[in-house]
C-alpha positions in Angstrom: 98.7 135.6 132.2 96.9 134.6 135.4 98.9 134.5 138.6 99.7 131.1 140.1 98.1 130.4 143.5 100.1 130.7 146.7 101.1 127.3 148.2 102.8 127.0 151.6 105.8 124.7 151.4 107.3 123.5 154.7 110.6 121.6 155.3 110.0 119.0 158.0 113.6 117.7 157.8 116.3 118.6 160.3 118.6 120.1 157.7 118.0 122.8 155.1 116.9 121.6 151.7 116.3 123.0 148.2 112.8 122.7 146.7 113.4 122.0 143.0 110.9 124.1 141.0 111.6 123.5 137.3 115.2 124.7 136.8 115.0 126.9 139.9 116.1 125.7 143.3 114.4 127.5 146.3 116.2 127.1 149.6 113.9 126.2 152.6 115.5 126.1 156.0 114.9 123.2 158.4 111.5 123.5 160.2 110.5 126.6 158.3 108.1 127.3 155.5 107.7 129.6 152.5 104.8 130.8 150.4 105.4 130.1 146.7 103.4 130.9 143.7 103.5 127.6 141.9 101.1 125.4 139.9 99.2 122.4 141.3 101.5 120.0 139.4 104.6 121.6 140.9 103.0 121.5 144.4 102.4 117.7 143.9 106.0 117.3 142.8 107.3 119.1 145.9 105.1 116.9 148.1 106.7 113.9 146.4 110.1 115.3 147.2 109.3 115.1 150.9 108.1 118.6 151.6 104.8 119.3 153.4 102.7 121.4 151.0 99.4 123.2 151.9 97.2 124.6 149.1 95.5 128.0 149.0 92.4 126.3 150.4 94.3 125.2 153.5 94.3 121.5 152.6 97.4 119.3 152.4 98.6 118.4 148.9 99.3 114.7 148.2 102.6 114.0 146.5 103.6 112.1 143.4 106.9 110.4 142.7 109.0 111.4 139.7 108.6 109.1 136.8 111.7 107.1 135.7 112.5 107.4 132.0 
């Protein structure tokens, strides 16, 4: 199974938040970032949640809003 690329996920908010990655919640402190091995779809979801996401190529990832059922 190929490894997922590393995306840098930053929390621009003034309080700590949890990045929801599937069923997992990854804590990201205010003003800090983490490198996470996630898919491009998950990266777009996190950007839609308000996180600043940078791809492995150094470019910002644009977000998408969650679809309502």
